[in-house]
DODO-420831 format. One record per residue (C-alpha): x negated, z, y negated; residue number from 1; residue in one letter. Coordinates in Angstrom, 3 decimals. Layout:
BEGIN
- X,Z,Y,NUM,A
...
end
This chain:
BEGIN
- -12.966,7.210,22.423,1,M
- -11.525,3.793,23.648,2,V
- -11.874,2.146,27.151,3,R
- -15.756,3.096,27.669,4,N
- -16.026,6.828,27.834,5,L
- -18.996,8.858,27.137,6,K
- -21.531,9.372,29.891,7,P
- -20.460,12.158,32.301,8,G
- -16.809,11.810,31.510,9,L
- -14.829,10.155,34.246,10,T
- -10.912,8.958,34.287,11,E
- -8.489,10.716,35.200,12,P
- -8.137,14.499,34.358,13,G
- -11.435,15.372,32.422,14,F
- -11.262,18.145,29.913,15,S
- -13.306,18.899,26.856,16,C
- -13.600,22.240,24.685,17,E
- -14.116,22.609,21.033,18,I
- -14.985,26.000,19.688,19,S
- -15.790,27.161,16.129,20,T
- -15.826,30.493,14.073,21,T
- -13.520,30.354,11.174,22,I
- -13.709,32.920,8.318,23,T
- -10.881,32.446,5.876,24,P
- -11.401,33.113,2.052,25,K
- -7.807,34.391,1.845,26,T
- -5.435,36.678,3.682,27,T
- -2.331,35.071,5.025,28,G
- -0.524,32.669,7.041,29,P
- -3.402,30.027,7.867,30,H
- -2.435,26.841,9.480,31,T
- -4.044,25.481,12.921,32,L
- -3.548,22.314,14.450,33,A
- -4.686,20.164,17.142,34,A
- -4.553,16.253,17.440,35,R
- -5.062,15.646,21.044,36,V
- -4.250,12.467,23.336,37,T
- -3.501,14.504,26.393,38,G
- -2.382,18.199,26.987,39,S
- -4.269,21.079,25.391,40,F
- -4.389,24.938,24.567,41,S
- -5.378,26.536,21.585,42,L
- -6.822,30.205,21.420,43,F
- -7.798,32.641,18.641,44,V
- -9.949,35.137,19.922,45,E
- -9.013,34.479,23.337,46,S
- -5.331,34.624,22.623,47,K
- -3.119,31.537,23.125,48,A
- -1.575,30.596,20.329,49,V
- -0.484,26.813,20.809,50,L
- -0.072,25.013,23.965,51,S
- 1.340,21.514,24.853,52,V
- 1.200,20.706,28.484,53,P
- 2.234,17.195,28.204,54,K
- 1.496,14.693,25.614,55,Q
- 3.796,11.850,24.600,56,H
- 2.960,8.217,24.892,57,E
- 0.252,7.464,22.621,58,V
- -0.069,3.869,21.308,59,T
- -3.629,2.610,20.005,60,M
- -1.930,1.712,16.549,61,E
- -1.049,5.489,16.179,62,D
- -4.519,6.617,17.376,63,F
- -6.202,4.432,14.924,64,L
- -4.004,4.257,11.904,65,F
- -1.639,7.325,12.054,66,E
- -3.253,10.300,14.024,67,P
- -1.198,12.720,12.268,68,A
- 1.516,11.832,14.661,69,R
- -0.524,13.313,17.473,70,L
- -0.559,16.467,15.546,71,E
- 0.750,19.897,16.502,72,H
- 0.392,22.902,14.384,73,R
- 0.997,26.632,14.179,74,T
- 0.699,29.472,11.783,75,S
- -1.545,32.053,12.476,76,V
- -2.241,35.289,10.364,77,F
- -5.885,35.822,9.350,78,M
- -7.544,38.507,6.938,79,E
- -10.139,37.314,4.296,80,A
- -13.822,37.616,5.291,81,G
- -13.054,38.381,8.795,82,K
- -14.554,35.841,11.422,83,P
- -12.193,34.442,13.995,84,Y
- -13.435,32.527,16.990,85,L
- -11.253,29.300,17.523,86,V
- -11.376,27.358,20.860,87,R
- -9.303,24.123,21.839,88,L
- -9.376,23.053,25.369,89,L
- -7.886,19.548,25.850,90,S
- -7.326,17.713,29.132,91,R
- -7.161,13.875,29.435,92,A
- -3.989,12.030,29.839,93,R
- -3.731,9.549,32.737,94,I
- -4.577,6.056,31.565,95,P
- -2.188,3.467,31.400,96,R
- -1.959,0.221,33.472,97,E
- -2.478,-2.225,30.473,98,N
- -5.204,-4.937,30.396,99,D
- -4.295,-5.523,26.638,100,Y
- -4.447,-2.093,25.242,101,E
- -7.122,0.588,26.463,102,P
- -6.096,3.960,26.810,103,T
- -7.380,6.032,23.870,104,P
- -8.803,9.551,24.027,105,H
- -9.693,12.207,21.323,106,G
- -9.251,15.669,20.372,107,A
- -9.584,16.990,16.811,108,T
- -9.346,20.568,15.837,109,L
- -7.662,21.334,12.201,110,C
- -7.548,23.923,9.971,111,Y
- -5.802,24.396,6.497,112,E
- -6.485,27.568,4.432,113,E
- -3.386,29.390,3.227,114,F
- -2.910,28.627,-0.313,115,S
- -0.303,30.135,-2.520,116,D
- 0.937,27.402,-4.931,117,E
- 2.165,29.393,-7.916,118,R
- -1.365,31.205,-7.976,119,A
- -3.173,28.028,-7.650,120,A
- -1.303,26.269,-10.519,121,I
- -1.569,29.543,-12.396,122,A
- -5.412,29.396,-11.872,123,E
- -5.389,25.611,-13.049,124,A
- -3.453,26.455,-16.079,125,V
- -5.815,29.017,-16.910,126,Q
- -8.885,27.006,-16.908,127,A
- -7.101,24.091,-18.693,128,A
- -6.277,26.438,-21.685,129,F
- -9.935,27.109,-22.489,130,S
- -11.323,23.599,-21.731,131,A
- -11.993,20.611,-24.175,132,D
- -10.750,18.169,-21.429,133,V
- -9.009,18.788,-17.850,134,S
- -9.658,16.424,-15.174,135,I
- -6.761,16.529,-12.289,136,I
- -7.611,14.854,-9.142,137,F
- -4.184,13.803,-7.379,138,A
- -2.590,10.877,-5.320,139,G
- -2.461,10.088,-1.469,140,R
- -5.137,10.097,1.599,141,N
- -5.206,8.201,4.958,142,Q
- -2.408,10.535,6.416,143,Q
- 0.068,9.301,3.758,144,Y
- -1.173,5.675,3.206,145,E
- -2.931,3.604,5.823,146,S
- -2.796,0.653,8.047,147,E
- -0.132,0.560,10.764,148,G
- 2.697,2.508,9.029,149,F
- 4.686,1.952,6.058,150,D
- 4.869,4.250,2.929,151,L
- 7.693,6.812,2.918,152,E
- 7.780,7.077,-0.865,153,S
- 6.325,5.746,-3.855,154,M
- 6.047,9.365,-5.223,155,S
- 3.316,11.828,-4.812,156,I
- 4.089,15.132,-3.475,157,S
- 6.004,17.379,-5.611,158,E
- 3.247,20.258,-6.031,159,P
- 1.205,17.674,-7.481,160,Q
- 3.637,16.684,-9.920,161,V
- 4.094,20.266,-10.793,162,R
- 0.363,20.954,-11.224,163,L
- 0.073,17.718,-13.547,164,I
- 2.775,18.949,-15.735,165,R
- 1.647,22.295,-15.999,166,A
- -1.923,21.682,-16.826,167,V
- -1.054,19.106,-19.447,168,T
- 1.436,21.498,-21.078,169,A
- -1.545,23.354,-22.293,170,V
- -4.542,21.057,-22.134,171,S
- -6.090,19.595,-25.219,172,K
- -6.623,16.460,-23.484,173,K
- -6.094,15.614,-19.793,174,T
- -7.503,12.789,-17.679,175,V
- -5.900,12.012,-14.234,176,L
- -7.811,10.497,-11.611,177,V
- -5.641,8.885,-8.723,178,L
- -6.673,8.052,-5.097,179,N
- -4.116,5.555,-3.712,180,C
- -3.955,1.916,-2.148,181,G
- -0.540,1.248,-3.533,182,N
- 1.166,1.756,-6.729,183,P
- 2.594,5.192,-7.559,184,I
- 5.823,6.089,-9.313,185,D
- 4.038,7.768,-12.278,186,V
- 7.235,8.108,-14.348,187,S
- 7.481,12.034,-14.260,188,P
- 4.109,12.342,-15.975,189,F
- 2.602,9.069,-17.341,190,V
- 3.818,10.098,-20.658,191,N
- 2.015,13.434,-20.625,192,E
- -1.520,12.575,-19.603,193,V
- -4.095,11.017,-21.998,194,D
- -5.704,8.644,-19.501,195,A
- -5.316,7.617,-15.925,196,I
- -8.371,6.459,-13.844,197,L
- -7.372,4.589,-10.692,198,N
- -10.237,5.235,-8.063,199,A
- -8.102,3.743,-5.149,200,H
- -10.013,5.062,-2.044,201,F
- -13.566,4.849,-2.739,202,P
- -16.417,5.205,-0.305,203,G
- -19.246,7.691,-0.426,204,Q
- -20.748,6.940,-3.712,205,E
- -17.150,7.313,-5.067,206,G
- -17.698,10.436,-6.720,207,G
- -20.796,9.382,-8.575,208,Q
- -18.863,6.265,-9.924,209,A
- -16.102,8.158,-10.877,210,I
- -18.425,10.727,-12.871,211,A
- -20.296,7.646,-14.397,212,N
- -16.821,6.114,-15.745,213,I
- -15.447,9.618,-17.187,214,L
- -18.998,10.385,-18.942,215,T
- -19.087,6.850,-20.439,216,G
- -22.356,6.098,-18.698,217,K
- -20.296,3.069,-17.008,218,T
- -17.757,1.010,-18.833,219,T
- -14.917,0.544,-16.773,220,P
- -13.944,-3.054,-15.902,221,S
- -11.475,-2.987,-12.913,222,G
- -8.137,-4.806,-13.050,223,R
- -4.898,-4.093,-11.100,224,L
- -4.373,-6.334,-7.731,225,A
- -0.759,-5.183,-8.123,226,T
- 2.101,-4.404,-10.283,227,T
- 3.153,-0.838,-10.970,228,W
- 6.817,-0.227,-11.810,229,P
- 7.820,1.980,-14.622,230,K
- 10.055,3.753,-12.107,231,K
- 10.896,3.285,-8.335,232,F
- 14.806,2.541,-8.670,233,D
- 17.202,-0.212,-8.658,234,E
- 16.324,-1.160,-12.140,235,E
- 12.769,-1.603,-12.146,236,H
- 12.006,-2.492,-8.534,237,V
- 13.633,-5.815,-7.373,238,P
- 13.165,-4.970,-3.619,239,T
- 14.339,-1.497,-4.018,240,Y
- 17.554,-2.028,-1.644,241,H
- 15.242,-3.654,1.040,242,N
- 12.925,-0.611,1.723,243,F
- 12.017,1.321,3.874,244,P
- 12.626,-0.955,7.005,245,A
- 15.753,-0.222,8.908,246,R
- 16.093,0.700,12.645,247,L
- 18.336,-1.834,14.332,248,T
- 19.323,-2.552,18.052,249,E
- 16.258,-5.127,18.007,250,R
- 13.714,-2.360,16.449,251,G
- 12.783,-1.981,12.943,252,Y
- 13.518,-4.695,10.437,253,E
- 13.016,-5.402,6.864,254,I
- 14.524,-8.476,4.738,255,K
- 11.957,-10.107,2.385,256,Y
- 14.628,-11.485,0.164,257,E
- 12.610,-11.441,-3.124,258,E
- 10.825,-14.934,-2.324,259,G
- 8.358,-15.433,-5.108,260,L
- 10.079,-13.113,-7.578,261,Q
- 7.482,-10.032,-6.969,262,I
- 5.316,-8.211,-8.968,263,G
- 4.197,-9.856,-12.186,264,Y
- 5.872,-13.300,-10.988,265,R
- 9.495,-11.624,-11.309,266,H
- 11.365,-12.838,-14.525,267,P
- 11.930,-9.442,-15.702,268,Q
- 8.474,-7.909,-14.867,269,S
- 7.459,-7.677,-18.683,270,Q
- 10.670,-5.213,-18.912,271,R
- 10.404,-3.403,-15.697,272,T
- 6.594,-3.086,-15.199,273,A
- 4.339,0.091,-16.217,274,Q
- 1.305,-1.862,-15.873,275,W
- 1.090,-5.700,-14.866,276,Q
- -0.974,-7.035,-12.046,277,F
- -4.365,-7.965,-13.880,278,G
- -4.159,-4.759,-16.354,279,H
- -7.138,-2.634,-17.127,280,G
- -8.755,-0.934,-20.126,281,L
- -12.333,-0.885,-21.469,282,S
- -14.183,1.317,-23.605,283,Y
- -15.190,-1.796,-25.675,284,T
- -13.340,-4.693,-26.959,285,T
- -13.522,-8.372,-26.578,286,F
- -12.330,-11.699,-28.645,287,E
- -11.640,-15.005,-27.418,288,Y
- -12.270,-18.015,-29.091,289,S
- -12.777,-22.055,-28.717,290,G
- -10.432,-22.571,-25.549,291,L
- -11.625,-26.110,-24.022,292,T
- -10.182,-28.305,-21.096,293,V
- -11.956,-31.154,-19.665,294,S
- -9.467,-33.618,-19.885,295,G
- -5.760,-32.941,-21.081,296,Q
- -4.093,-34.869,-18.555,297,K
- -3.862,-35.543,-14.861,298,M
- -3.629,-39.520,-14.091,299,T
- -3.270,-40.836,-10.710,300,E
- -6.435,-42.583,-10.885,301,E
- -8.043,-39.125,-11.399,302,A
- -7.218,-38.120,-7.805,303,G
- -8.118,-34.802,-6.207,304,D
- -10.522,-33.746,-8.997,305,S
- -11.591,-30.374,-10.531,306,D
- -10.284,-29.457,-14.048,307,L
- -12.971,-27.277,-16.119,308,K
- -11.533,-24.634,-18.521,309,I
- -14.030,-22.887,-20.814,310,S
- -13.488,-19.903,-23.282,311,V
- -16.039,-18.156,-25.690,312,R
- -15.908,-14.338,-25.056,313,V
- -17.397,-11.983,-27.833,314,K
- -17.770,-8.215,-27.180,315,N
- -16.634,-6.852,-30.396,316,T
- -17.093,-3.073,-29.400,317,G
- -20.240,-0.907,-29.441,318,I
- -20.368,-0.644,-25.698,319,Y
- -21.777,-3.192,-23.306,320,P
- -19.342,-4.110,-20.514,321,G
- -17.718,-6.384,-18.127,322,H
- -14.771,-8.584,-19.199,323,E
- -12.403,-10.350,-16.672,324,V
- -11.098,-13.623,-18.006,325,V
- -7.957,-14.435,-16.241,326,Q
- -6.332,-17.999,-16.057,327,L
- -2.717,-18.406,-15.480,328,Y
- -0.560,-21.555,-15.531,329,I
- 2.862,-21.941,-16.647,330,S
- 5.278,-24.569,-15.041,331,P
- 6.666,-27.764,-17.045,332,P
- 10.379,-27.065,-18.667,333,D
- 11.270,-30.020,-16.492,334,S
- 10.755,-28.340,-12.987,335,T
- 13.466,-28.990,-10.501,336,K
- 12.935,-25.419,-8.622,337,V
- 12.402,-21.847,-10.028,338,W
- 8.595,-21.100,-10.654,339,R
- 7.230,-17.949,-12.047,340,P
- 6.806,-18.378,-15.944,341,A
- 3.003,-17.612,-15.165,342,R
- 0.838,-17.604,-11.995,343,E
- -2.900,-16.558,-11.746,344,L
- -4.908,-19.565,-10.734,345,K
- -8.459,-18.645,-11.386,346,G
- -10.651,-15.777,-13.036,347,Y
- -14.422,-14.929,-13.631,348,A
- -16.088,-11.803,-14.607,349,K
- -18.903,-11.486,-17.355,350,V
- -21.383,-8.900,-18.491,351,W
- -21.579,-8.981,-22.490,352,I
- -23.872,-6.897,-24.577,353,L
- -22.342,-5.586,-28.070,354,P
- -21.974,-8.416,-30.393,355,G
- -23.202,-10.910,-28.141,356,E
- -21.021,-14.105,-26.663,357,S
- -20.735,-15.667,-23.671,358,E
- -19.146,-18.939,-22.577,359,T
- -16.939,-18.675,-19.448,360,V
- -15.938,-21.624,-17.466,361,T
- -13.406,-21.681,-14.649,362,I
- -13.020,-24.660,-12.353,363,S
- -9.657,-25.384,-10.832,364,L
- -8.490,-28.132,-8.252,365,N
- -5.967,-30.072,-9.863,366,K
- -3.903,-30.635,-6.937,367,K
- -3.845,-27.363,-5.624,368,H
- -3.482,-25.392,-8.719,369,A
- -0.291,-26.963,-9.914,370,F
- 1.594,-27.759,-6.725,371,S
- 4.305,-25.584,-5.017,372,Y
- 5.565,-25.332,-1.636,373,W
- 8.536,-27.334,-1.218,374,D
- 10.513,-25.295,1.484,375,E
- 13.093,-28.085,2.265,376,D
- 10.230,-30.803,2.726,377,A
- 7.899,-28.226,4.419,378,K
- 5.155,-29.797,2.140,379,Q
- 3.283,-29.110,-0.834,380,W
- 4.749,-30.674,-4.043,381,R
- 2.964,-31.748,-7.257,382,L
- 6.056,-32.161,-10.173,383,E
- 4.863,-34.535,-13.214,384,P
- 5.303,-32.804,-16.584,385,G
- 3.531,-30.696,-19.254,386,T
- 1.805,-27.435,-17.819,387,Y
- 0.479,-24.752,-19.983,388,R
- -2.851,-23.264,-19.319,389,L
- -3.012,-19.555,-20.385,390,L
- -6.174,-17.611,-21.114,391,V
- -6.004,-14.413,-23.022,392,G
- -4.007,-14.778,-26.162,393,P
- -4.613,-18.671,-26.071,394,F
- -2.401,-21.630,-24.238,395,S
- -3.116,-25.196,-24.136,396,T
- -1.061,-28.132,-22.453,397,P
- -1.836,-30.042,-19.573,398,F
- -0.003,-33.278,-18.769,399,E
- 0.500,-34.464,-15.030,400,I
- 1.813,-37.941,-15.087,401,E
- 2.570,-38.722,-11.452,402,H
- 4.249,-36.689,-8.557,403,S
- 2.456,-36.077,-5.312,404,L
- 3.479,-34.732,-1.852,405,V
- 0.872,-33.548,0.736,406,W
- 0.319,-31.478,3.450,407,S
- -2.797,-29.288,4.923,408,G
- -5.731,-29.167,2.592,409,R
end
């Protein structure tokens, strides 16, 4: 709750109670936790097991994006099949006098079933041994990756890595489904699995969408919006030494020293990347032909006009599917500044049936597409020279005859 409280709740000092019955499936030390913005007491069968008399300052950012920072937990031994009455009594904190950030109020009761990692992995291995295909779900959730805070690591947890490697060691085929919003260091297991499906953080129909792809009902057509390094180390990540942010006397600071040399734009990305920006596989195959450009040069008389690039795409496989046509440009050899060897400037997605072809046309504004930001002049600059338009396996030259400096749109 933020600012406007529910009817019947008045500031300050109101309290709320959450009660439930938990029946564990296993015997062992189960975890109970509370995420409360004020003070609280946690009871199991009327016995206090955890109490926090005063909560530290709670920011709106933590409340919305990193609620795990509010969490206090304890271990309680419980027997399998036995019901336990659990009760959380929370008391509201005194609101801050701050017109710009309202005081948040919230209480969450958390429970985590005791799990023996070795037993769980052994059970998974036994199932994988007799299966035709093993499907492993791994990755991160909002507790580890969200708005409002930085990733602590590009790796997934060690127990997940151990599970993946144990299953792939006995499985005939293994498909790994990853949930994440950022790249993951897949180096410990990428060569041991047969396929990886990056599901990101799907919504309520995510399970159905994943099932449709795994069973072949849907042909995958997604493309990566980031570049995934082969390994998170100094050799494969240009910004390795800049992360994470460092605490200084002025607060947390981070240096963005890479400029444009990030992701697929880095000059060594072909060597250091596991998967490039724009990468993605399909159950079918496509063939490109007939690349054409409406005009092979940009003259001063042409002005601020659009350029149209067309290519013929044929589905040469046996499944219908979408193809994502990506258009990149390469700068002229005569450029006076460092520019990426290729930059995405346009794309189009097209649905094609087996054996059929479609013509895909992408429009580019000439001035916007070929200009770069001149840091010294604080303006956009268009250099003359021979550029190259790259589409699939094809490239074609495009000549710009004059220079241009411009601001705004």
